[in-house]
C-alpha positions as CSV (number, residue, x, y, z in Angstrom):
1,X,0.1,0.3,-0.3
2,X,1.0,3.9,-1.0
3,X,0.9,6.2,1.7
4,X,-0.3,9.6,1.0
5,X,3.5,10.8,2.4
6,X,5.7,8.7,-0.1
7,X,3.4,9.8,-2.9
8,X,3.9,13.5,-2.0
9,X,7.8,12.3,-1.4
10,X,8.3,11.2,-5.0
11,X,6.0,14.0,-6.7
12,X,8.5,16.4,-4.3
13,X,11.5,14.0,-5.5
14,X,10.6,14.9,-9.2
15,X,10.4,18.9,-8.7
16,X,13.7,18.5,-7.4
17,X,14.7,16.7,-10.4
18,X,13.3,18.9,-13.0
19,X,14.7,22.1,-11.0
20,X,18.3,19.9,-10.9
21,X,18.0,19.4,-14.7
22,X,18.1,23.5,-15.1
23,X,21.0,23.8,-13.2
24,X,24.3,23.6,-15.8
25,X,27.8,23.2,-15.8
26,X,29.8,26.1,-15.8
27,X,32.2,24.9,-17.3
28,X,30.2,23.7,-19.6
29,X,27.2,25.1,-20.3
30,X,25.6,24.2,-22.5
31,X,25.0,20.6,-20.2
32,X,23.2,19.9,-17.2
33,X,24.8,18.9,-13.8
34,X,22.0,15.7,-14.4
35,X,23.2,14.9,-17.8
36,X,26.7,14.7,-16.6
37,X,25.6,12.4,-14.1
38,X,26.8,14.7,-11.3
39,X,23.7,14.1,-9.4
40,X,24.0,10.9,-7.5
41,X,20.8,11.4,-4.6
42,X,17.9,12.8,-4.6
43,X,15.6,12.5,-1.0
44,X,12.7,14.8,-0.3
45,X,10.0,14.3,2.2
46,X,8.6,17.0,3.9
47,X,10.1,20.2,5.3
48,X,13.8,19.1,3.8
49,X,15.7,18.2,0.5
50,X,18.8,16.5,0.6
51,X,20.7,16.2,-3.0
52,X,24.4,14.3,-3.1
53,X,26.7,15.2,-6.1
54,X,29.3,13.6,-7.2
55,X,32.3,15.8,-9.0
56,X,34.2,14.4,-11.9
57,X,36.9,15.4,-10.0
58,X,37.5,16.6,-6.9
59,X,40.0,19.6,-7.2
60,X,37.3,20.9,-9.6
61,X,37.4,24.6,-9.3
62,X,33.9,24.4,-9.9
63,X,32.3,23.1,-7.0
64,X,31.2,26.2,-5.0
65,X,29.8,27.5,-8.3
66,X,28.0,24.0,-8.2
67,X,26.6,24.0,-5.1
68,X,25.3,27.4,-4.8
69,X,23.7,27.2,-8.1
70,X,21.5,23.3,-7.0
71,X,20.9,25.2,-3.7
72,X,19.3,28.4,-5.5
73,X,17.3,26.3,-8.1
74,X,16.1,23.7,-5.5
75,X,14.5,26.8,-2.9
76,X,12.8,27.7,-5.8
77,X,11.8,24.6,-6.5
78,X,11.0,23.9,-3.3
79,X,9.7,27.0,-0.8
80,X,9.6,26.6,2.4
81,X,12.0,23.7,2.4
82,X,15.4,23.0,3.9
83,X,18.0,22.5,1.4
84,X,20.9,20.3,1.7
85,X,23.5,20.3,-0.8
86,X,26.9,18.3,-0.5
87,X,29.4,16.2,-2.3
88,X,30.1,13.0,-1.7
89,X,32.9,10.9,-3.5
90,X,32.6,7.3,-2.0
91,X,31.3,6.3,-5.2
92,X,33.6,7.7,-7.7
93,X,32.2,9.8,-11.1
94,X,33.2,7.7,-13.9
95,X,32.1,9.5,-17.9
96,X,29.6,6.3,-18.0
97,X,27.1,8.1,-16.1
98,X,27.1,11.0,-18.8
99,X,23.5,10.4,-20.9
100,X,23.1,10.5,-24.2
101,X,21.7,14.0,-24.1
102,X,24.8,14.5,-22.3
103,X,27.0,13.7,-24.5
104,X,25.1,15.5,-27.7
105,X,26.0,18.3,-26.0
106,X,29.1,18.2,-24.7
107,X,30.2,17.1,-28.3
108,X,28.0,20.0,-29.9
109,X,30.0,22.3,-27.8
110,X,33.7,21.0,-29.4
111,X,34.1,18.0,-25.6
112,X,34.5,15.1,-27.4
113,X,32.4,12.3,-25.0
114,X,34.1,9.2,-24.2
115,X,32.8,6.5,-27.0
116,X,30.8,3.2,-26.1
117,X,33.1,1.0,-26.8
118,X,32.3,-3.2,-27.7
119,X,32.3,-5.0,-24.4
120,X,31.7,-2.5,-22.3
121,X,35.0,-1.4,-21.8
122,X,37.2,1.5,-23.1
123,X,41.2,1.5,-22.9
124,X,42.6,5.3,-22.5
125,X,46.3,5.9,-23.0
126,X,47.8,8.3,-20.7
127,X,51.2,8.7,-21.9
128,X,53.5,7.3,-23.5
129,X,56.0,4.9,-22.2
130,X,58.8,7.6,-23.9
131,X,58.9,10.9,-21.1
132,X,58.9,14.1,-22.8
133,X,61.5,16.5,-21.8
134,X,62.3,19.6,-22.0
135,X,58.5,20.4,-21.5
136,X,58.9,23.4,-19.3
137,X,61.2,25.9,-17.3
138,X,61.7,24.7,-13.7
139,X,60.4,27.8,-11.3
140,X,62.9,26.6,-8.3
141,X,66.3,26.4,-10.4
142,X,65.3,27.6,-14.2
143,X,66.8,24.5,-15.6
144,X,64.9,23.6,-18.7
145,X,65.8,19.8,-18.3
146,X,62.7,19.0,-16.7
147,X,60.5,15.7,-17.4
148,X,56.4,15.8,-18.2
149,X,55.3,13.7,-15.1
150,X,52.0,14.0,-16.4
151,X,49.7,15.9,-18.6
152,X,46.6,15.5,-16.4
153,X,47.7,18.0,-13.1
154,X,45.5,19.0,-10.3
155,X,43.3,21.3,-12.5
156,X,42.3,20.7,-15.7
157,X,44.8,24.0,-17.2
158,X,48.2,22.2,-15.2
159,X,50.2,19.6,-15.9
160,X,53.0,18.2,-13.7
161,X,56.7,18.1,-14.4
162,X,59.8,16.9,-12.2
163,X,63.0,19.1,-12.6
164,X,66.2,16.4,-13.6
165,X,68.5,19.1,-12.2
166,X,67.4,20.2,-8.2
167,X,64.6,17.2,-8.1
168,X,61.4,19.2,-7.7
169,X,58.8,18.4,-9.1
170,X,56.6,21.5,-10.6
171,X,53.0,22.3,-12.1
172,X,52.7,23.9,-14.8
173,X,50.0,25.7,-16.8
174,X,49.4,23.9,-20.2
175,X,49.9,25.7,-23.7
176,X,47.1,27.1,-25.9
177,X,45.8,24.5,-28.5
């Protein structure tokens, strides 16, 4: 038997999901956070709404903006309810959470989404076996005897390097294009 409270909770959750579908990723404006698969859980009942979000990566500089936009959207959609928005990391976000509409939006925006691979697995080569040298000048000693350690730094715009002269790791901004 479905109670009236359960029905109201379900309707409220639908209202919240609709509101979340209007929140767009600040770094990829045509793509909603629901299409990116960032929304992990919505729980709503009389007087409160909880939204759990999975960041695409932990160091994302847009997390505060996303949290604020979600709070505003949910509060506007559910007046009088206490709203709690939090980021959860226990189940990491993966690109397979992106909806087909999200993949289309990404492609139209100029970002290549991962293709669906036969058998469900995708192999992405992260770096070649030969490390690139002389990629950036060391900020500590000025040497050009440096090695690109990873093209993936703590944010999308930075990469990590290692200086073979002074033996310090450092970050560098990625070149445009």
